[in-house]
Structures are given as C-alpha cells and as structure tokens.
N, CA, C and O of each residue as an XYZ file, in Angstrom:
260
protein
N     137.316     42.708    364.375
C     136.964     43.288    363.123
C     137.326     44.682    363.386
O     136.812     45.247    364.352
N     138.224     45.348    362.569
C     138.709     46.740    362.572
C     137.389     47.791    362.442
O     136.295     47.506    361.955
N     137.698     48.756    362.871
C     136.647     49.706    362.980
C     137.303     50.930    361.479
O     138.459     51.349    361.420
N     136.452     51.178    360.695
C     136.919     52.186    359.907
C     135.944     53.527    359.939
O     134.768     53.458    360.297
N     136.447     54.490    359.610
C     135.539     55.864    360.020
C     134.754     55.823    358.559
O     135.123     55.236    357.542
N     133.765     56.484    358.726
C     132.661     56.511    357.807
C     133.514     57.569    356.572
O     133.198     57.531    355.383
N     134.481     58.364    357.049
C     135.309     59.487    356.247
C     136.294     58.536    355.134
O     136.566     58.720    353.947
N     136.620     57.618    355.955
C     137.636     56.550    355.294
C     136.989     55.751    354.036
O     137.514     55.606    352.932
N     135.545     55.199    354.525
C     134.757     54.313    353.694
C     134.281     54.915    352.699
O     134.080     54.226    351.699
N     134.013     56.097    352.657
C     133.531     56.999    351.510
C     134.545     57.401    350.715
O     134.282     57.546    349.521
N     135.948     57.674    351.197
C     136.870     57.739    350.224
C     137.434     56.292    349.391
O     137.880     56.326    348.244
N     137.320     55.137    350.158
C     137.715     54.034    349.529
C     136.513     53.665    348.433
O     136.834     53.129    347.372
N     135.162     53.961    348.716
C     134.310     53.779    347.915
C     134.366     54.702    346.507
O     134.224     54.157    345.413
N     134.581     56.123    346.634
C     135.001     56.958    345.572
C     136.104     56.229    344.956
O     135.805     56.036    343.778
N     137.525     55.620    345.304
C     138.526     55.075    344.686
C     138.018     54.150    343.878
O     138.479     54.028    342.743
N     136.941     53.314    344.350
C     136.688     52.036    343.526
C     135.702     52.444    342.693
O     135.704     51.649    341.752
N     134.769     53.352    342.523
C     133.849     53.711    341.833
C     134.863     54.467    340.552
O     134.424     54.423    339.403
N     136.162     55.120    340.807
C     136.795     55.523    339.774
C     137.500     54.198    338.647
O     137.778     54.209    337.448
N     137.570     53.444    339.412
C     137.953     52.297    338.893
C     137.348     51.399    337.643
O     137.909     50.734    336.773
N     135.643     51.730    337.997
C     134.816     51.135    337.103
C     134.772     51.688    335.931
O     134.681     52.913    335.850
N     134.833     50.812    334.696
C     134.841     51.181    333.199
C     133.244     51.228    332.360
O     132.701     50.308    331.748
N     132.856     52.336    332.537
C     131.256     52.434    332.322
C     130.967     52.532    330.628
O     131.783     53.041    329.860
N     129.802     52.016    330.242
C     129.840     51.367    328.968
C     129.509     53.118    328.276
O     129.361     54.139    328.947
N     129.480     53.025    327.197
C     129.243     54.189    326.226
C     127.631     54.301    325.910
O     126.862     53.374    326.166
N     127.273     55.359    325.413
C     126.007     55.358    325.143
C     125.642     54.234    324.215
O     124.699     53.524    324.566
N     126.256     53.967    323.071
C     126.125     53.285    321.819
C     126.159     51.865    322.730
O     125.107     51.236    322.839
N     127.245     51.427    323.307
C     127.328     50.253    324.039
C     125.917     49.891    324.618
O     125.224     48.940    324.256
N     125.602     50.850    325.617
C     124.249     50.808    326.088
C     122.811     50.636    325.276
O     121.855     50.007    325.728
N     122.833     51.219    324.172
C     121.823     51.581    323.025
C     121.803     49.842    322.470
O     120.749     49.207    322.437
N     122.717     49.434    322.190
C     123.187     48.209    321.422
C     122.620     46.961    322.395
O     121.807     46.135    321.981
N     123.071     46.956    323.495
C     122.757     46.047    324.897
C     121.240     46.059    324.977
O     120.670     44.968    325.001
N     120.555     47.133    325.019
C     119.270     47.364    325.332
C     118.456     46.792    323.839
O     117.346     46.260    323.867
N     119.099     46.978    322.822
C     118.077     46.499    321.668
C     118.299     44.838    321.568
O     117.330     44.118    321.326
N     119.591     44.300    321.764
C     119.775     42.813    321.818
C     118.682     42.426    322.921
O     117.785     41.667    322.556
N     118.686     42.886    324.239
C     117.712     42.316    325.064
C     116.227     42.333    324.558
O     115.438     41.389    324.527
N     116.074     43.392    324.243
C     114.263     43.195    323.437
C     114.401     42.257    322.170
O     113.417     41.537    321.994
N     115.194     42.153    321.461
C     115.212     41.252    320.659
C     115.182     39.628    321.280
O     114.456     38.717    320.880
N     115.983     39.585    322.143
C     115.870     38.214    322.745
C     114.640     37.888    323.559
O     114.258     36.729    323.718
N     113.923     39.128    324.159
C     112.540     38.743    324.760
C     111.781     38.409    323.810
O     111.136     37.367    323.913
N     111.670     39.288    322.556
C     110.722     38.554    321.610
C     111.173     37.442    321.306
O     110.266     36.653    321.570
N     112.196     36.786    320.830
C     112.468     35.430    320.459
C     112.027     34.237    321.542
O     111.437     33.187    321.289
N     112.490     34.719    322.797
C     112.086     33.917    323.574
C     110.375     33.451    324.104
O     109.988     32.367    324.540
N     109.514     34.869    323.838
C     108.102     35.173    324.168
C     107.422     34.230    322.577
O     106.298     33.730    322.546
N     108.374     34.188    321.460
C     107.688     33.422    320.167
C     107.936     32.071    320.798
O     106.988     31.337    321.076
N     109.149     31.739    321.022
C     109.368     30.350    321.243
C     108.205     29.439    322.323
O     107.600     28.382    322.147
N     108.248     30.424    323.485
C     107.215     29.803    324.569
C     105.972     29.493    324.097
O     105.281     28.525    324.418
N     105.609     30.756    322.969
C     104.092     30.694    322.844
C     104.052     29.318    321.902
O     103.212     28.440    322.097
N     104.929     29.249    320.997
C     104.748     27.885    320.242
C     104.990     26.931    320.962
O     104.359     25.942    320.590
N     105.888     26.675    322.214
C     106.076     25.405    322.895
C     104.734     25.037    323.722
O     104.290     23.906    323.921
N     104.234     26.193    324.128
C     102.604     26.054    324.791
C     101.807     25.839    323.862
O     101.097     24.964    324.358
N     101.471     26.002    322.980
C     100.490     25.491    321.806
C     100.757     24.378    321.410
O      99.801     23.672    321.090
N     102.272     23.769    321.278
C     102.296     22.326    321.054
C     101.999     21.485    322.023
O     101.400     20.417    321.895
N     102.463     22.012    323.110
C     102.184     21.108    324.579
C     100.432     20.985    324.923
O      99.940     20.094    325.615
N      99.690     22.062    324.284
C      98.600     22.285    324.469
C      97.455     21.306    323.620
O      96.448     20.733    324.035
N      98.114     21.382    322.139
C      97.693     20.383    321.139
C      97.784     19.010    321.628
O      96.807     18.299    321.392
N      99.057     18.347    322.452
C      99.552     17.298    322.779
C      98.663     16.844    323.667
O      98.042     15.809    323.425
N      98.453     17.615    324.933
C      97.423     17.331    325.675
C      96.146     17.079    325.473
O      95.679     16.232    326.234
N      95.312     17.612    324.571
C      94.170     17.597    324.379
C      94.061     16.485    323.306
O      93.020     15.833    323.232
N      95.024     16.263    322.532
C      94.639     15.296    321.710
C      95.115     13.727    322.396
O      94.879     12.663    321.823
N      95.770     13.830    323.627
C      96.105     12.469    324.490
C      94.719     12.375    325.338
O      94.290     11.240    325.545
N      94.031     13.418    325.813
C      93.063     13.120    326.590
C      91.895     13.312    326.244
O      90.929     13.295    327.008
N      91.862     13.559    324.792
C      90.564     13.765    324.236
C      89.568     14.829    324.572
O      88.371     14.592    324.411
N      89.916     15.817    324.960
C      89.395     16.837    325.333
C      88.996     17.852    324.215
O      89.869     18.009    323.360
N      87.926     18.520    324.066
C      87.583     19.491    323.261
C      87.088     19.100    322.228
O      87.297     19.921    321.335
N      86.281     17.866    321.748
C      86.101     17.432    320.765
C      84.191     17.297    320.715
O      83.630     16.836    319.721
C-alpha cells in the first residue's frame, strides 16, 4: 500500500469537499419539516396498530373482564 503524506491527504480531502453540493437553507428547512411530519404520521400509525393488537389479544385471551 502506497504511503501518502498527511499534507497530500488533506489536499485531496479539501478537493473532494469542494465537489459536494450543499443544500440551501430552504431545502434543509423543507426536509426537516418533512421528517417531523413523517415522524408524527408513523407515531399515530404505531399507536393505532398497538391499540388494535392490544384489543385483539385481550379479546382472545379474555383478559380484563
């Protein structure tokens, strides 16, 4: 394996970093809002699924009467 000097490595890292297309502030805000919305939707879904499963299990096992 060829040895690369730390200076050369840092130059290459900097060159690669310049190639990255960074999101705008607006894109970041929109993506953040979308993540919060999806978390809320997933939370409601799993809450409902959990309640349905709980009701089914208590009905089948006859618990809580």
